[in-house]
N, CA, C and O atoms as a printed pandas DataFrame, in Angstrom:
     atom_number atom_name residue_name chain_id  residue_number  x_coord  y_coord  z_coord
0              1         N          UNK        A               1   68.313   26.414   17.593
1              2        CA          UNK        A               1   69.751   25.990   17.767
2              3         C          UNK        A               1   69.939   25.273   18.854
3              4         O          UNK        A               1   69.463   25.649   19.926
4              5         N          UNK        A               2   70.846   23.840   18.718
5              6        CA          UNK        A               2   71.374   23.396   19.843
6              7         C          UNK        A               2   72.698   23.637   19.755
7              8         O          UNK        A               2   73.288   23.887   18.704
8              9         N          UNK        A               3   73.255   23.559   20.989
9             10        CA          UNK        A               3   74.796   24.042   21.376
10            11         C          UNK        A               3   75.820   22.885   20.688
11            12         O          UNK        A               3   75.373   21.740   20.627
12            13         N          UNK        A               4   76.338   22.984   20.491
13            14        CA          UNK        A               4   77.618   21.378   20.646
14            15         C          UNK        A               4   78.410   21.015   21.553
15            16         O          UNK        A               4   79.089   21.694   22.323
16            17         N          UNK        A               5   78.307   19.938   21.442
17            18        CA          UNK        A               5   79.218   19.040   21.977
18            19         C          UNK        A               5   80.812   18.746   21.916
19            20         O          UNK        A               5   81.391   18.807   20.831
20            21         N          UNK        A               6   81.497   18.429   23.097
21            22        CA          UNK        A               6   82.701   19.095   23.029
22            23         C          UNK        A               6   83.702   18.125   21.449
23            24         O          UNK        A               6   84.740   18.366   20.833
24            25         N          UNK        A               7   82.606   16.993   21.381
25            26        CA          UNK        A               7   83.079   15.744   20.368
26            27         C          UNK        A               7   83.227   16.777   19.229
27            28         O          UNK        A               7   84.341   16.925   18.726
28            29         N          UNK        A               8   81.995   17.624   18.715
29            30        CA          UNK        A               8   81.802   18.305   17.333
30            31         C          UNK        A               8   82.661   19.297   17.664
31            32         O          UNK        A               8   83.552   19.559   16.857
32            33         N          UNK        A               9   82.599   19.816   18.524
33            34        CA          UNK        A               9   83.520   21.183   18.714
34            35         C          UNK        A               9   84.773   20.840   17.985
35            36         O          UNK        A               9   85.078   21.229   16.857
36            37         N          UNK        A              10   85.598   19.905   18.929
37            38        CA          UNK        A              10   87.119   19.251   18.749
38            39         C          UNK        A              10   86.998   18.399   17.251
39            40         O          UNK        A              10   88.144   18.325   16.809
40            41         N          UNK        A              11   86.119   17.794   16.399
41            42        CA          UNK        A              11   86.027   17.445   14.653
42            43         C          UNK        A              11   86.073   18.916   14.067
43            44         O          UNK        A              11   87.105   19.310   13.523
44            45         N          UNK        A              12   84.879   19.786   14.184
45            46        CA          UNK        A              12   85.430   20.881   13.040
46            47         C          UNK        A              12   86.103   21.529   13.435
47            48         O          UNK        A              12   86.238   22.442   12.620
48            49         N          UNK        A              13   87.110   21.789   14.837
49            50        CA          UNK        A              13   88.641   22.415   14.721
50            51         C          UNK        A              13   89.770   21.683   13.717
51            52         O          UNK        A              13   90.526   22.230   12.914
52            53         N          UNK        A              14   89.624   20.248   14.038
53            54        CA          UNK        A              14   90.769   19.567   13.240
54            55         C          UNK        A              14   90.088   19.479   11.602
55            56         O          UNK        A              14   90.880   19.409   10.663
56            57         N          UNK        A              15   88.723   19.486   11.361
57            58        CA          UNK        A              15   88.832   19.510    9.998
58            59         C          UNK        A              15   89.118   20.979    8.791
59            60         O          UNK        A              15   89.207   21.015    7.563
60            61         N          UNK        A              16   89.207   22.256   10.069
61            62        CA          UNK        A              16   89.755   23.606    9.498
62            63         C          UNK        A              16   91.279   23.572    9.844
63            64         O          UNK        A              16   92.080   24.427    9.466
64            65         N          UNK        A              17   91.555   22.581   10.539
65            66        CA          UNK        A              17   93.202   22.755   10.836
66            67         C          UNK        A              17   93.391   21.904    9.532
67            68         O          UNK        A              17   94.224   22.427    8.793
68            69         N          UNK        A              18   92.925   20.891    9.102
69            70        CA          UNK        A              18   93.256   19.956    7.946
70            71         C          UNK        A              18   93.110   20.993    6.469
71            72         O          UNK        A              18   93.871   21.192    5.522
72            73         N          UNK        A              19   91.916   21.443    6.782
73            74        CA          UNK        A              19   91.591   22.320    5.293
74            75         C          UNK        A              19   92.985   23.162    4.806
75            76         O          UNK        A              19   93.545   23.091    3.712
76            77         N          UNK        A              20   93.456   24.207    6.305
77            78        CA          UNK        A              20   94.677   24.647    6.067
78            79         C          UNK        A              20   95.574   24.490    5.433
79            80         O          UNK        A              20   96.014   25.114    4.468
80            81         N          UNK        A              21   96.096   23.130    6.252
81            82        CA          UNK        A              21   97.279   22.376    5.837
82            83         C          UNK        A              21   97.097   22.017    4.180
83            84         O          UNK        A              21   98.032   22.200    3.400
84            85         N          UNK        A              22   95.746   21.471    3.728
85            86        CA          UNK        A              22   95.493   21.240    2.282
86            87         C          UNK        A              22   95.774   22.095    1.418
87            88         O          UNK        A              22   96.121   21.838    0.265
88            89         N          UNK        A              23   95.582   23.746    2.152
89            90        CA          UNK        A              23   95.740   24.674    1.410
90            91         C          UNK        A              23   96.516   25.281    0.619
91            92         O          UNK        A              23   96.590   25.671   -0.546
92            93         N          UNK        A              24   97.282   25.243    1.926
93            94        CA          UNK        A              24   98.706   25.746    1.777
94            95         C          UNK        A              24   99.758   24.493    1.478
95            96         O          UNK        A              24  100.841   25.057    1.632
96            97         N          UNK        A              25   99.960   23.532    1.241
97            98        CA          UNK        A              25  100.405   22.946    0.988
98            99         C          UNK        A              25  100.739   23.187   -0.932
99           100         O          UNK        A              25  101.893   23.449   -1.272
100          101         N          UNK        A              26   99.986   23.102   -1.661
101          102        CA          UNK        A              26  100.318   23.035   -3.146
102          103         C          UNK        A              26  101.279   24.759   -3.568
103          104         O          UNK        A              26  101.740   25.091   -4.660
104          105         N          UNK        A              27  101.303   25.603   -2.137
105          106        CA          UNK        A              27  102.529   26.527   -2.330
106          107         C          UNK        A              27  103.895   26.702   -1.898
107          108         O          UNK        A              27  104.557   27.726   -1.723
108          109         N          UNK        A              28  104.315   24.855   -1.696
109          110        CA          UNK        A              28  105.550   24.919   -1.253
110          111         C          UNK        A              28  106.126   24.882   -2.343
111          112         O          UNK        A              28  105.603   24.465   -3.376
112          113         N          UNK        A              29  107.302   25.326   -2.241
113          114        CA          UNK        A              29  108.462   25.467   -3.682
114          115         C          UNK        A              29  109.537   24.850   -2.973
115          116         O          UNK        A              29  110.024   25.106   -1.872
116          117         N          UNK        A              30  109.912   23.642   -4.171
117          118        CA          UNK        A              30  111.102   22.726   -3.708
118          119         C          UNK        A              30  112.241   23.201   -3.878
119          120         O          UNK        A              30  112.404   23.987   -4.811
120          121         N          UNK        A              31  113.591   22.768   -2.823
121          122        CA          UNK        A              31  114.698   23.580   -3.328
122          123         C          UNK        A              31  114.939   24.146   -4.543
123          124         O          UNK        A              31  115.117   25.345   -4.757
124          125         N          UNK        A              32  114.942   22.753   -5.782
125          126        CA          UNK        A              32  115.334   23.704   -7.413
126          127         C          UNK        A              32  114.286   24.916   -8.005
127          128         O          UNK        A              32  114.370   25.303   -9.170
128          129         N          UNK        A              33  113.637   25.271   -7.377
129          130        CA          UNK        A              33  112.575   26.689   -7.709
130          131         C          UNK        A              33  111.175   25.696   -8.166
131          132         O          UNK        A              33  110.021   26.094   -8.324
132          133         N          UNK        A              34  111.593   24.593   -8.280
133          134        CA          UNK        A              34  110.088   24.011   -9.305
134          135         C          UNK        A              34  109.142   23.524   -7.675
135          136         O          UNK        A              34  109.622   23.287   -6.567
136          137         N          UNK        A              35  107.860   23.518   -8.072
137          138        CA          UNK        A              35  106.776   23.786   -7.281
138          139         C          UNK        A              35  106.644   22.137   -6.929
139          140         O          UNK        A              35  107.185   21.181   -7.484
140          141         N          UNK        A              36  105.810   22.180   -5.906
141          142        CA          UNK        A              36  106.039   20.311   -5.353
142          143         C          UNK        A              36  104.729   19.640   -6.058
143          144         O          UNK        A              36  103.642   20.096   -6.411
144          145         N          UNK        A              37  105.325   18.357   -6.101
145          146        CA          UNK        A              37  104.246   17.449   -6.848
146          147         C          UNK        A              37  103.047   16.949   -5.557
147          148         O          UNK        A              37  103.240   16.262   -4.554
148          149         N          UNK        A              38  101.856   17.569   -6.036
149          150        CA          UNK        A              38  100.882   17.110   -5.377
150          151         C          UNK        A              38   99.816   16.393   -5.887
151          152         O          UNK        A              38   98.614   16.641   -5.978
152          153         N          UNK        A              39  100.458   15.521   -6.180
153          154        CA          UNK        A              39   99.431   13.925   -7.036
154          155         C          UNK        A              39   98.854   13.741   -5.808
155          156         O          UNK        A              39   97.773   14.216   -5.461
156          157         N          UNK        A              40   99.771   12.865   -4.976
157          158        CA          UNK        A              40   99.354   12.403   -3.791
158          159         C          UNK        A              40   98.415   13.313   -2.809
159          160         O          UNK        A              40   97.336   12.995   -2.311
160          161         N          UNK        A              41   99.137   14.537   -2.676
161          162        CA          UNK        A              41   98.134   15.441   -2.075
162          163         C          UNK        A              41   96.582   15.363   -2.294
163          164         O          UNK        A              41   95.701   15.253   -1.441
164          165         N          UNK        A              42   96.495   15.435   -3.420
165          166        CA          UNK        A              42   95.103   15.373   -3.932
166          167         C          UNK        A              42   94.280   14.477   -3.818
167          168         O          UNK        A              42   93.108   14.585   -3.456
168          169         N          UNK        A              43   95.102   13.130   -4.255
169          170        CA          UNK        A              43   94.283   11.858   -3.924
170          171         C          UNK        A              43   93.736   11.424   -2.091
171          172         O          UNK        A              43   92.832   10.737   -1.615
172          173         N          UNK        A              44   95.000   12.369   -1.446
173          174        CA          UNK        A              44   94.216   12.702   -0.104
174          175         C          UNK        A              44   93.526   13.516    0.003
175          176         O          UNK        A              44   92.621   13.352    0.821
176          177         N          UNK        A              45   93.567   14.353   -0.489
177          178        CA          UNK        A              45   92.131   15.594    0.117
178          179         C          UNK        A              45   90.872   14.645   -0.776
179          180         O          UNK        A              45   89.881   14.401   -0.088
180          181         N          UNK        A              46   90.843   14.113   -2.211
181          182        CA          UNK        A              46   89.494   13.221   -2.295
182          183         C          UNK        A              46   89.228   11.972   -1.239
183          184         O          UNK        A              46   88.168   11.430   -0.927
184          185         N          UNK        A              47   90.422   11.746   -0.859
185          186        CA          UNK        A              47   89.613   10.676    0.254
186          187         C          UNK        A              47   89.114   11.182    1.458
187          188         O          UNK        A              47   88.133   10.587    1.906
188          189         N          UNK        A              48   89.628   12.316    2.215
189          190        CA          UNK        A              48   89.140   13.451    3.156
190          191         C          UNK        A              48   88.186   13.795    2.759
191          192         O          UNK        A              48   87.549   14.107    3.765
192          193         N          UNK        A              49   87.000   14.146    1.083
193          194        CA          UNK        A              49   86.354   14.711    1.297
194          195         C          UNK        A              49   85.182   13.951    1.108
195          196         O          UNK        A              49   84.067   14.452    1.251
196          197         N          UNK        A              50   85.472   12.073    0.611
197          198        CA          UNK        A              50   84.488   11.031    0.543
198          199         C          UNK        A              50   84.579   11.072    2.042
199          200         O          UNK        A              50   83.704   11.814    2.488
200          201         N          UNK        A              51   85.286   10.567    2.920
201          202        CA          UNK        A              51   85.279    9.909    4.430
202          203         C          UNK        A              51   84.021   11.112    4.910
203          204         O          UNK        A              51   82.879   10.791    5.237
204          205         N          UNK        A              52   84.487   12.374    4.864
205          206        CA          UNK        A              52   83.397   13.733    5.050
206          207         C          UNK        A              52   82.307   13.410    4.832
207          208         O          UNK        A              52   81.525   13.378    5.781
208          209         N          UNK        A              53   81.935   13.116    3.746
209          210        CA          UNK        A              53   80.916   13.296    2.831
210          211         C          UNK        A              53   79.963   11.216    3.621
211          212         O          UNK        A              53   78.763   10.962    3.725
212          213         N          UNK        A              54   81.013   10.413    3.917
213          214        CA          UNK        A              54   80.103    9.319    4.423
214          215         C          UNK        A              54   79.635    9.951    5.897
215          216         O          UNK        A              54   78.502   10.126    6.346
216          217         N          UNK        A              55   80.553   10.143    6.301
217          218        CA          UNK        A              55   80.444   10.397    7.831
218          219         C          UNK        A              55   79.029   11.546    8.258
219          220         O          UNK        A              55   78.142   11.445    9.105
220          221         N          UNK        A              56   79.312   12.519    7.325
221          222        CA          UNK        A              56   78.115   13.190    7.365
222          223         C          UNK        A              56   76.817   12.881    6.983
223          224         O          UNK        A              56   75.843   13.461    7.463
224          225         N          UNK        A              57   76.709   11.612    5.778
225          226        CA          UNK        A              57   75.561   11.134    5.404
226          227         C          UNK        A              57   75.034    9.806    6.509
227          228         O          UNK        A              57   73.856    9.458    6.430
228          229         N          UNK        A              58   75.671    9.326    7.203
229          230        CA          UNK        A              58   75.569    8.248    8.277
230          231         C          UNK        A              58   74.803    9.307    9.426
231          232         O          UNK        A              58   73.823    8.983   10.097
232          233         N          UNK        A              59   75.555   10.760    9.483
233          234        CA          UNK        A              59   75.115   11.498   10.408
234          235         C          UNK        A              59   72.952   11.656   10.330
235          236         O          UNK        A              59   72.005   11.638   11.115
236          237         N          UNK        A              60   73.175   11.778    9.036
237          238        CA          UNK        A              60   72.193   12.386    8.675
238          239         C          UNK        A              60   70.685   11.314    8.755
239          240         O          UNK        A              60   69.602   11.702    9.191
240          241         N          UNK        A              61   70.952   10.010    8.253
241          242        CA          UNK        A              61   70.839    8.945    7.975
242          243         C          UNK        A              61   69.701    8.226    9.630
243          244         O          UNK        A              61   68.589    7.752    9.862
244          245         N          UNK        A              62   71.452    8.749   10.607
245          246        CA          UNK        A              62   70.661    8.449   11.948
246          247         C          UNK        A              62   69.575    9.233   12.530
247          248         O          UNK        A              62   68.583    8.905   13.180
248          249         N          UNK        A              63   70.105   10.550   12.054
249          250        CA          UNK        A              63   68.760   11.328   12.411
250          251         C          UNK        A              63   67.458   11.236   12.153
251          252         O          UNK        A              63   66.471   11.151   12.884
252          253         N          UNK        A              64   67.660   11.279   10.600
253          254        CA          UNK        A              64   66.723   10.994   10.022
254          255         C          UNK        A              64   65.488    9.941   10.624
255          256         O          UNK        A              64   64.275    9.905   10.833
256          257         N          UNK        A              65   66.644    9.180   10.726
257          258        CA          UNK        A              65   65.681    7.413   11.816
258          259         C          UNK        A              65   65.323    7.710   12.915
259          260         O          UNK        A              65   64.122    7.704   13.183
260          261         N          UNK        A              66   66.089    7.985   13.666
261          262        CA          UNK        A              66   64.905    8.809   14.998
262          263         C          UNK        A              66   64.320    9.573   15.382
263          264         O          UNK        A              66   63.883    9.669   16.529
264          265         N          UNK        A              67   64.119   10.637   14.065
265          266        CA          UNK        A              67   62.625   11.228   14.204
266          267         C          UNK        A              67   61.665   10.598   13.718
267          268         O          UNK        A              67   60.499   10.759   14.077
268          269         N          UNK        A              68   62.057    9.787   12.822
269          270        CA          UNK        A              68   61.168    8.464   12.551
270          271         C          UNK        A              68   60.341    7.507   13.459
271          272         O          UNK        A              68   59.242    6.983   13.274
272          273         N          UNK        A              69   61.300    7.438   14.599
273          274        CA          UNK        A              69   61.195    6.128   15.516
274          275         C          UNK        A              69   59.945    7.258   16.988
275          276         O          UNK        A              69   58.885    6.916   17.512
276          277         N          UNK        A              70   60.720    8.480   17.147
277          278        CA          UNK        A              70   59.965    9.617   18.029
278          279         C          UNK        A              70   58.422   10.090   17.217
279          280         O          UNK        A              70   57.452   10.302   17.945
280          281         N          UNK        A              71   58.278   10.232   15.729
281          282        CA          UNK        A              71   57.246   10.040   15.443
282          283         C          UNK        A              71   56.230    9.079   15.706
283          284         O          UNK        A              71   55.060    9.286   16.024
284          285         N          UNK        A              72   56.919    7.833   15.505
285          286        CA          UNK        A              72   55.957    6.991   15.312
286          287         C          UNK        A              72   55.662    6.385   16.733
287          288         O          UNK        A              72   54.824    5.493   16.868
288          289         N          UNK        A              73   56.173    6.752   17.487
289          290        CA          UNK        A              73   55.936    6.487   19.140
290          291         C          UNK        A              73   55.327    7.813   19.426
291          292         O          UNK        A              73   54.854    7.610   20.544
292          293         N          UNK        A              74   55.117    8.719   19.200
293          294        CA          UNK        A              74   53.897    9.799   18.873
294          295         C          UNK        A              74   52.924    9.117   18.724
295          296         O          UNK        A              74   51.948    9.081   19.475
296          297         N          UNK        A              75   53.110    8.438   17.628
297          298        CA          UNK        A              75   51.671    7.940   16.785
298          299         C          UNK        A              75   51.086    6.875   17.441
299          300         O          UNK        A              75   50.040    6.399   16.999
300          301         N          UNK        A              76   51.582    6.461   18.374
301          302        CA          UNK        A              76   51.341    5.041   18.609
302          303         C          UNK        A              76   50.561    5.527   20.021
303          304         O          UNK        A              76   49.415    5.201   20.331
304          305         N          UNK        A              77   51.772    6.678   21.062
305          306        CA          UNK        A              77   50.604    7.081   21.869
306          307         C          UNK        A              77   49.409    7.707   21.635
307          308         O          UNK        A              77   48.372    7.444   22.244
308          309         N          UNK        A              78   49.510    8.437   20.868
309          310        CA          UNK        A              78   47.535    8.628   20.189
310          311         C          UNK        A              78   47.136    7.840   19.709
311          312         O          UNK        A              78   45.930    7.965   19.925
312          313         N          UNK        A              79   47.314    6.758   18.969
313          314        CA          UNK        A              79   46.112    5.606   19.319
314          315         C          UNK        A              79   46.013    5.393   20.644
315          316         O          UNK        A              79   45.036    5.893   21.202
316          317         N          UNK        A              80   46.907    4.676   21.393
317          318        CA          UNK        A              80   46.531    4.201   22.928
318          319         C          UNK        A              80   45.731    5.130   23.341
319          320         O          UNK        A              80   44.600    4.710   23.586
320          321         N          UNK        A              81   45.934    6.493   23.549
321          322        CA          UNK        A              81   45.175    7.244   24.109
322          323         C          UNK        A              81   43.390    7.639   23.475
323          324         O          UNK        A              81   42.426    7.990   24.156
324          325         N          UNK        A              82   43.467    7.405   21.889
325          326        CA          UNK        A              82   42.164    7.638   21.509
326          327         C          UNK        A              82   41.472    6.268   21.919
327          328         O          UNK        A              82   40.271    6.220   22.181
328          329         N          UNK        A              83   42.373    5.069   21.963
329          330        CA          UNK        A              83   41.388    3.759   22.186
330          331         C          UNK        A              83   40.829    3.963   23.805
331          332         O          UNK        A              83   39.701    3.927   24.296
332          333         N          UNK        A              84   42.423    4.231   24.471
333          334        CA          UNK        A              84   41.704    4.183   25.819
334          335         C          UNK        A              84   40.382    5.248   26.518
335          336         O          UNK        A              84   39.750    4.871   27.504
336          337         N          UNK        A              85   40.064    6.811   25.726
337          338        CA          UNK        A              85   39.107    6.968   25.554
338          339         C          UNK        A              85   37.823    6.559   25.326
339          340         O          UNK        A              85   36.780    6.562   25.980
340          341         N          UNK        A              86   38.252    6.108   23.931
341          342        CA          UNK        A              86   36.915    5.076   23.468
342          343         C          UNK        A              86   36.411    4.177   24.393
343          344         O          UNK        A              86   35.253    4.320   24.786
344          345         N          UNK        A              87   37.297    3.019   24.916
345          346        CA          UNK        A              87   36.889    2.511   25.884
346          347         C          UNK        A              87   36.473    2.932   26.976
347          348         O          UNK        A              87   35.814    2.098   27.597
348          349         N          UNK        A              88   36.631    4.137   27.570
349          350        CA          UNK        A              88   36.372    4.919   28.650
350          351         C          UNK        A              88   34.612    5.567   28.468
351          352         O          UNK        A              88   33.745    5.386   29.324
352          353         N          UNK        A              89   34.451    6.145   27.473
353          354        CA          UNK        A              89   33.324    6.160   26.619
354          355         C          UNK        A              89   32.051    5.231   27.310
355          356         O          UNK        A              89   31.094    5.531   28.023
356          357         N          UNK        A              90   32.665    3.653   26.582
357          358        CA          UNK        A              90   31.933    2.424   26.516
358          359         C          UNK        A              90   31.929    2.082   27.699
359          360         O          UNK        A              90   31.042    1.254   27.908
360          361         N          UNK        A              91   32.748    2.441   28.928
361          362        CA          UNK        A              91   32.579    1.682   30.185
362          363         C          UNK        A              91   31.484    2.995   30.574
363          364         O          UNK        A              91   30.503    2.581   31.192
364          365         N          UNK        A              92   31.481    4.188   30.374
365          366        CA          UNK        A              92   30.382    4.787   30.891
366          367         C          UNK        A              92   28.986    4.773   30.682
367          368         O          UNK        A              92   28.131    4.896   31.560
368          369         N          UNK        A              93   28.734    4.558   29.030
369          370        CA          UNK        A              93   27.731    3.908   28.716
370          371         C          UNK        A              93   26.891    2.913   29.374
371          372         O          UNK        A              93   25.751    2.967   29.836
372          373         N          UNK        A              94   28.372    1.355   29.231
373          374        CA          UNK        A              94   27.499    0.516   30.290
374          375         C          UNK        A              94   27.069    0.980   31.948
375          376         O          UNK        A              94   26.194    0.380   32.572
376          377         N          UNK        A              95   27.723    1.960   32.423
377          378        CA          UNK        A              95   27.091    1.734   33.549
378          379         C          UNK        A              95   25.771    2.997   33.977
379          380         O          UNK        A              95   25.246    3.399   35.015
380          381         N          UNK        A              96   25.676    3.228   32.791
381          382        CA          UNK        A              96   24.789    4.239   32.323
382          383         C          UNK        A              96   23.253    3.278   32.080
383          384         O          UNK        A              96   22.098    3.404   32.487
384          385         N          UNK        A              97   23.794    2.539   31.417
385          386        CA          UNK        A              97   22.282    1.153   31.156
386          387         C          UNK        A              97   22.513    0.267   31.979
387          388         O          UNK        A              97   21.695   -0.632   31.789
388          389         N          UNK        A              98   23.729   -0.170   33.455
389          390        CA          UNK        A              98   22.633   -0.953   33.847
390          391         C          UNK        A              98   22.314    0.024   35.260
391          392         O          UNK        A              98   21.687   -0.559   36.144
392          393         N          UNK        A              99   22.713    1.494   35.531
393          394        CA          UNK        A              99   22.179    1.903   36.143
394          395         C          UNK        A              99   20.244    2.112   35.459
395          396         O          UNK        A              99   19.087    2.356   35.801
396          397         N          UNK        A             100   20.724    1.936   34.841
397          398        CA          UNK        A             100   18.943    2.126   34.177
398          399         C          UNK        A             100   17.919    1.091   34.089
399          400         O          UNK        A             100   16.697    1.131   34.227
400          401         N          UNK        A             101   18.940   -0.074   33.759
401          402        CA          UNK        A             101   17.865   -1.091   34.393
402          403         C          UNK        A             101   18.095   -1.825   35.792
403          404         O          UNK        A             101   17.741   -2.990   35.974
404          405         N          UNK        A             102   18.754   -0.997   36.818
405          406        CA          UNK        A             102   18.986   -1.511   37.952
406          407         C          UNK        A             102   17.726   -0.431   38.544
407          408         O          UNK        A             102   17.289   -0.778   39.641
408          409         N          UNK        A             103   17.324    0.371   38.166
409          410        CA          UNK        A             103   16.065    1.142   38.232
410          411         C          UNK        A             103   14.649    0.535   37.640
411          412         O          UNK        A             103   13.542    0.910   38.027
412          413         N          UNK        A             104   14.801   -0.118   36.985
413          414        CA          UNK        A             104   13.938   -1.117   36.544
414          415         C          UNK        A             104   13.376   -2.511   37.176
415          416         O          UNK        A             104   12.236   -2.962   37.287
416          417         N          UNK        A             105   14.284   -2.856   37.433
417          418        CA          UNK        A             105   14.534   -4.108   38.891
418          419         C          UNK        A             105   14.008   -3.519   39.640
419          420         O          UNK        A             105   12.942   -4.124   39.756
420          421         N          UNK        A             106   13.980   -2.479   40.467
421          422        CA          UNK        A             106   14.023   -1.572   41.479
422          423         C          UNK        A             106   12.315   -1.374   41.642
423          424         O          UNK        A             106   11.690   -1.601   42.678
424          425         N          UNK        A             107   11.862   -0.998   40.629
425          426        CA          UNK        A             107   10.222   -0.365   40.231
426          427         C          UNK        A             107    9.549   -2.054   39.876
427          428         O          UNK        A             107    8.531   -2.409   40.470
428          429         N          UNK        A             108    9.988   -2.649   39.237
429          430        CA          UNK        A             108    9.191   -4.018   39.660
430          431         C          UNK        A             108    9.203   -4.716   40.716
431          432         O          UNK        A             108    8.163   -5.309   41.001
432          433         N          UNK        A             109   10.555   -4.866   41.730
433          434        CA          UNK        A             109   10.482   -5.027   42.607
434          435         C          UNK        A             109    9.196   -4.482   43.940
435          436         O          UNK        A             109    8.311   -5.189   44.421
436          437         N          UNK        A             110    9.481   -3.148   44.233
437          438        CA          UNK        A             110    8.103   -2.343   44.633
438          439         C          UNK        A             110    6.622   -2.694   44.230
439          440         O          UNK        A             110    5.647   -2.672   44.981
440          441         N          UNK        A             111    6.655   -3.073   42.691
441          442        CA          UNK        A             111    5.565   -3.315   42.364
442          443         C          UNK        A             111    5.132   -4.808   43.031
443          444         O          UNK        A             111    4.187   -5.024   43.791
444          445         N          UNK        A             112    5.967   -5.614   42.589
445          446        CA          UNK        A             112    5.675   -7.251   43.387
446          447         C          UNK        A             112    5.391   -7.176   44.792
447          448         O          UNK        A             112    4.695   -7.977   45.415
448          449         N          UNK        A             113    6.147   -5.861   45.388
449          450        CA          UNK        A             113    5.878   -6.583   47.157
450          451         C          UNK        A             113    4.243   -5.809   47.447
451          452         O          UNK        A             113    3.556   -6.397   48.282
452          453         N          UNK        A             114    3.790   -4.876   46.968
453          454        CA          UNK        A             114    2.754   -4.023   46.667
454          455         C          UNK        A             114    1.978   -5.577   46.729
455          456         O          UNK        A             114    1.699   -6.244   47.725
456          457         N          UNK        A             115    1.768   -5.848   45.419
457          458        CA          UNK        A             115    0.804   -7.074   45.142
458          459         C          UNK        A             115    0.488   -8.232   45.942
459          460         O          UNK        A             115   -0.530   -8.923   45.978
460          461         N          UNK        A             116    2.156   -8.333   46.915
461          462        CA          UNK        A             116    1.692   -9.560   47.699
462          463         C          UNK        A             116    1.386   -8.679   49.050
463          464         O          UNK        A             116    0.742   -9.424   49.787
464          465         N          UNK        A             117    1.573   -7.421   49.677
465          466        CA          UNK        A             117    1.072   -7.259   50.528
466          467         C          UNK        A             117   -0.461   -6.944   50.527
467          468         O          UNK        A             117   -1.109   -6.989   51.572
468          469         N          UNK        A             118   -1.177   -6.534   48.979
469          470        CA          UNK        A             118   -2.257   -6.742   48.764
470          471         C          UNK        A             118   -2.910   -8.165   48.913
471          472         O          UNK        A             118   -4.017   -8.277   49.441
472          473         N          UNK        A             119   -2.425   -8.918   48.586
473          474        CA          UNK        A             119   -2.899  -10.207   48.432
474          475         C          UNK        A             119   -2.378  -11.551   50.482
475          476         O          UNK        A             119   -2.637  -12.696   50.853
476          477         N          UNK        A             120   -1.653  -10.413   51.027
477          478        CA          UNK        A             120   -2.029  -11.316   52.096
478          479         C          UNK        A             120   -2.780  -10.385   52.852
479          480         O          UNK        A             120   -2.972  -10.857   53.973
480          481         N          UNK        A             121   -3.349   -9.126   52.705
481          482        CA          UNK        A             121   -4.156   -8.353   53.202
482          483         C          UNK        A             121   -5.957   -8.900   52.845
483          484         O          UNK        A             121   -6.885   -8.563   53.580
484          485         N          UNK        A             122   -6.114   -9.659   51.757
485          486        CA          UNK        A             122   -7.147  -10.097   51.107
486          487         C          UNK        A             122   -7.351  -11.338   51.944
487          488         O          UNK        A             122   -8.411  -11.521   52.542
488          489         N          UNK        A             123   -5.992  -12.493   52.010
489          490        CA          UNK        A             123   -5.634  -13.511   52.820
490          491         C          UNK        A             123   -6.171  -13.533   54.195
491          492         O          UNK        A             123   -6.882  -14.413   54.681
492          493         N          UNK        A             124   -5.687  -12.317   54.833
493          494        CA          UNK        A             124   -6.359  -11.937   56.117
494          495         C          UNK        A             124   -7.737  -11.712   55.981
495          496         O          UNK        A             124   -8.438  -12.392   56.730
496          497         N          UNK        A             125   -8.338  -10.901   55.186
497          498        CA          UNK        A             125   -9.622  -11.155   55.302
498          499         C          UNK        A             125  -10.547  -11.904   55.006
499          500         O          UNK        A             125  -11.715  -11.716   55.347
500          501         N          UNK        A             126  -10.127  -12.870   54.315
501          502        CA          UNK        A             126  -10.906  -13.863   53.842
502          503         C          UNK        A             126  -10.909  -15.429   54.942
503          504         O          UNK        A             126  -11.622  -16.433   54.934
504          505         N          UNK        A             127   -9.726  -14.986   55.817
505          506        CA          UNK        A             127   -9.743  -16.268   57.335
506          507         C          UNK        A             127  -10.894  -15.513   57.867
507          508         O          UNK        A             127  -11.424  -15.860   58.923
């Protein structure tokens, strides 16, 4: 549970005061002993409830959208990390293949050097 901000606390307090006011108005008595006409008050209360519903709906939708964006961002991060791992594995494999090929080339060069030395020795012997 996250702590409320000062703005949220102020909105809750104002709403509570308005609710108490709306609930106490029907008990007001006009000077001649008749209860007060509360038709306008009921329309006002209905409008306030509709406005509160709209505000809460807006907050719900923005929170849901923010959560979807965060999930999407996390999913994109996961995809990028997976792609990085795949590329790193490919680089390691390529390095290993290169090392093997260089070893083969080095062995062939050593063989050619030995052949060249033996040819030179034979040519010296022939001279």
